[in-house]
N, C-alpha and C positions, 0 to 999 in steps of 0.2 A: 832166333832161339832165345827164350826168356832167360834172364839171369837167375842164379840160385836164390837171391833175395826175393825176386818176383815170385818164384815158385813157392817159397815158404810163406810169403804174404798171402798167396792164393789159398794155400793149405789152411792157414789160420782163418781166413774169411769163410771157407767151406765149413770148418769146425764150428764157427760162430753161428752160421746159418742153420746147421743141423741141430743146435741146441736152442735156437730162438724160441720155438713154441714152448718147449719145456721150461725155459727160463722165464718167459712171459707169464705162463699160467701157474707155475709153481705147484704141480700136483703133489699129493702126499706120496712119500716113498717109504716103503716098509718091507720087511721080510714076510713072505707068504709061503709057508712050507719050506721048500729048499730053493726058492727063487726070490729075487728082489722084485717088487711090484711098484710101479708108478701109476697112481690113480688120480684122475680128475673127475670128480663127481661123487655121488652118494655111495655107490656100490659098483661092483664089477659088471652087473648086468646093464645098468643105465649110464655108466660113465665111459670115459676113454681110459684104456689101460695098456700098460706095456710091462712085459716080464723079461728078466734076464738073469744071468748068473752073477752079475755085478750091477751096482747102481748105474754105471755108464751104459751097460747093455740094456737095462730096463728103460733108460732115457731114450736110447736109439729106437727101441721097439715102440715106445710111446709116440715118438715123433712120426714113425712110419704109420702107426695106426691112426693118428690124428688126421692124416691126409687120405685115408681109405674111405671109399663110399660104402654106405650101407647096402647090402645085397637086397634086391627085392624079395619079398616073401615067395615061397614056392606054393603054387596053387594046389589045393587039395591036402595040404599038410596041416 
């Protein structure tokens, strides 16, 4: 069974990993309507974006979206 210190060290490492992309790329962060927005790129359509009710939640959404694949286009649309 891991020690309490080992547990907290792992929790810290996980938190650092979750913020890694955000911290490396340093997207713009601003309020958009009633949400925080983290944007890497010129605009919402062409860039990677994350939204949240706080800057931290926008950062987590940004990190999740960074790793998502683009869906293939639907034929006939």
